[in-house]
PAKOLKE-522857 format. One record per residue (C-alpha): residue in one letter; x, y, z; residue number from 1. Coordinates in steps of 0.1 Angstrom, whole numbers. Layout:
<sites>
A/X/Y/Z/NUM
...
</sites>
This chain:
<sites>
M/-76/114/1084/1
Y/-90/112/1119/2
G/-116/128/1139/3
R/-129/129/1175/4
D/-146/100/1190/5
P/-183/113/1197/6
N/-186/91/1227/7
S/-154/103/1244/8
R/-153/129/1272/9
T/-115/134/1267/10
P/-106/168/1253/11
F/-94/162/1217/12
G/-62/177/1206/13
G/-42/179/1174/14
A/-46/197/1142/15
G/-74/176/1127/16
G/-56/151/1105/17
G/-51/150/1068/18
L/-26/170/1049/19
T/-39/205/1059/20
G/-31/226/1086/21
P/2/243/1100/22
V/35/227/1093/23
P/62/228/1120/24
R/97/236/1107/25
D/111/210/1129/26
L/91/185/1112/27
V/102/198/1079/28
L/138/196/1090/29
L/135/160/1102/30
L/120/150/1068/31
G/147/168/1049/32
V/176/150/1071/33
V/158/115/1063/34
L/155/123/1028/35
A/191/136/1023/36
T/207/106/1042/37
Y/184/82/1020/38
S/197/99/989/39
L/235/99/999/40
Q/235/62/1001/41
F/231/58/964/42
F/264/76/957/43
A/298/58/960/44
A/315/87/976/45
T/289/91/1006/46
A/276/56/1010/47
G/302/47/1035/48
L/295/78/1056/49
V/258/67/1058/50
R/267/33/1068/51
L/287/47/1096/52
L/254/65/1108/53
Q/232/35/1108/54
L/228/10/1138/55
T/252/-20/1133/56
P/268/-45/1155/57
S/300/-21/1153/58
V/282/0/1179/59
W/294/-26/1206/60
K/323/-43/1186/61
Q/342/-14/1177/62
G/326/12/1201/63
F/307/32/1175/64
L/285/47/1202/65
W/272/75/1182/66
Q/250/49/1162/67
L/228/49/1191/68
A/217/83/1185/69
T/220/86/1148/70
Y/204/56/1133/71
P/168/68/1133/72
F/177/99/1112/73
V/194/77/1084/74
G/168/70/1057/75
L/165/32/1049/76
A/165/22/1014/77
S/131/4/1013/78
G/123/13/977/79
G/113/46/963/80
F/73/43/965/81
W/75/28/1001/82
F/100/52/1012/83
L/77/81/1001/84
I/46/65/1018/85
E/68/62/1049/86
L/77/99/1049/87
L/40/106/1044/88
I/30/86/1074/89
L/57/102/1093/90
Y/45/136/1083/91
M/7/130/1091/92
F/13/116/1126/93
G/45/136/1135/94
R/28/170/1127/95
D/-1/164/1154/96
V/23/149/1180/97
Y/45/179/1177/98
L/18/204/1180/99
R/6/186/1212/100
L/40/182/1229/101
G/60/211/1215/102
R/96/213/1203/103
R/115/204/1236/104
R/93/173/1243/105
F/90/162/1209/106
W/128/159/1204/107
T/132/145/1238/108
L/109/118/1230/109
L/124/109/1196/110
G/158/108/1212/111
S/153/90/1245/112
V/129/64/1229/113
A/151/57/1199/114
A/182/54/1221/115
A/162/29/1246/116
A/151/7/1215/117
A/187/8/1204/118
L/201/-3/1235/119
I/176/-31/1240/120
A/183/-42/1204/121
V/221/-43/1210/122
A/217/-62/1243/123
V/200/-88/1224/124
D/224/-88/1196/125
I/254/-93/1224/126
V/234/-120/1240/127
A/231/-138/1206/128
H/268/-135/1200/129
L/276/-150/1233/130
S/252/-179/1229/131
F/253/-188/1193/132
G/284/-169/1181/133
A/266/-147/1156/134
S/235/-122/1152/135
V/201/-136/1150/136
G/184/-129/1116/137
L/194/-122/1081/138
T/203/-83/1087/139
P/206/-73/1123/140
F/186/-42/1133/141
A/171/-40/1099/142
L/134/-37/1113/143
L/143/-4/1136/144
Q/166/12/1111/145
G/159/48/1099/146
Q/124/62/1093/147
R/109/31/1105/148
M/118/38/1141/149
L/106/73/1136/150
V/73/61/1124/151
V/69/35/1153/152
I/78/61/1180/153
L/54/88/1163/154
V/23/64/1157/155
A/25/51/1192/156
A/26/88/1206/157
F/-3/96/1186/158
A/-21/65/1198/159
T/-13/72/1236/160
L/-19/110/1234/161
M/-51/109/1212/162
S/-64/75/1222/163
D/-100/85/1218/164
A/-95/96/1182/165
T/-109/77/1153/166
I/-85/73/1123/167
Y/-101/68/1090/168
L/-78/45/1068/169
F/-82/50/1033/170
F/-107/76/1042/171
V/-133/49/1049/172
L/-122/24/1074/173
P/-125/36/1111/174
V/-100/25/1135/175
K/-97/38/1171/176
A/-62/53/1176/177
S/-54/33/1208/178
W/-57/1/1186/179
F/-23/11/1168/180
L/-2/3/1200/181
P/-10/-36/1197/182
L/-11/-34/1160/183
E/24/-20/1158/184
I/35/-50/1177/185
L/17/-73/1153/186
F/32/-56/1123/187
A/66/-60/1137/188
F/60/-95/1145/189
L/49/-102/1109/190
A/81/-84/1096/191
F/101/-105/1120/192
L/90/-137/1106/193
P/108/-134/1074/194
T/137/-115/1085/195
K/143/-133/1119/196
D/157/-100/1131/197
L/150/-106/1169/198
A/170/-77/1180/199
G/150/-53/1158/200
F/117/-69/1168/201
L/124/-65/1206/202
G/138/-29/1200/203
I/104/-20/1184/204
C/84/-37/1212/205
G/107/-15/1236/206
A/101/16/1216/207
V/61/12/1216/208
G/62/5/1255/209
A/85/32/1262/210
T/65/59/1243/211
W/33/46/1259/212
L/49/48/1295/213
V/65/83/1289/214
L/33/99/1274/215
S/7/82/1297/216
P/-12/107/1319/217
G/4/108/1351/218
G/37/95/1341/219
W/51/60/1339/220
D/43/49/1375/221
V/7/59/1371/222
A/5/41/1337/223
L/20/9/1354/224
A/-4/11/1382/225
R/-33/16/1360/226
L/-21/-15/1339/227
R/-18/-36/1369/228
L/-54/-27/1381/229
R/-68/-36/1345/230
L/-51/-69/1344/231
R/-64/-77/1380/232
E/-99/-66/1371/233
R/-97/-90/1339/234
W/-84/-119/1361/235
L/-111/-114/1386/236
R/-137/-114/1360/237
L/-125/-147/1346/238
R/-123/-162/1380/239
L/-161/-151/1388/240
D/-172/-165/1354/241
W/-156/-197/1360/242
M/-170/-200/1396/243
R/-205/-191/1382/244
R/-202/-219/1356/245
R/-190/-243/1381/246
R/-219/-237/1403/247
G/-246/-235/1379/248
I/-257/-199/1385/249
R/-273/-184/1359/250
L/-275/-144/1356/251
V/-309/-128/1344/252
K/-305/-93/1330/253
D/-332/-66/1339/254
D/-343/-52/1307/255
D/-365/-25/1323/256
P/-361/5/1299/257
N/-371/30/1328/258
K/-339/20/1347/259
D/-308/43/1345/260
R/-284/14/1344/261
D/-287/-24/1339/262
R/-292/-45/1370/263
W/-283/-81/1374/264
L/-305/-107/1393/265
H/-290/-139/1408/266
</sites>
């Protein structure tokens, strides 16, 4: 569930969170394809076809380039219960992102970001083979396979488009939507530790960054400029704090309640 941050001045979009509200047919189709491909891999006659659609080192060794586009739509066997949880997360975030973006931008976002993440992962895998003679990790590309990549993209899209929303985890714990961008990187790193899937981890990082750049207000150039200014501001604040401590300057805050804003006296 999520609701608008009452302190925000940004117009709130989306359908209101939860399981109620309109259900886009495109999202139903997406969930149906993921469920169908997930089911087909458990049958001997179709398991080979499913493996051909997943992202594997064959994409650059044997030229299976279609895997760059098909891999996010092939359901990954992660256990029946967790697979259903991932589909639920995919539905809840995907519906509001779809209603905000519309059909064309929704599919363009999924296709372009998934392809960019795959290219990053494949480039890392190629470098690993050239350097060490083998892929890095137990199973290459395991972290970004199937519905996991779709969840990463749509959660990052929600966090970017509706950054002022407050998501209530377990209907109780409030978490600001924008926090999900670094949280996705943190979760991917924790999953990387046991799997050592460096290509998958960097692919997820690329997917989160690409989604943020594409959907940020004003486009990627404005987003990068804003990020650069924020980093410069933080650096200047740290430098000023260091200079104050070095010169022994103590700041006294004016606590006059009649003031419109706080003033600082040196």
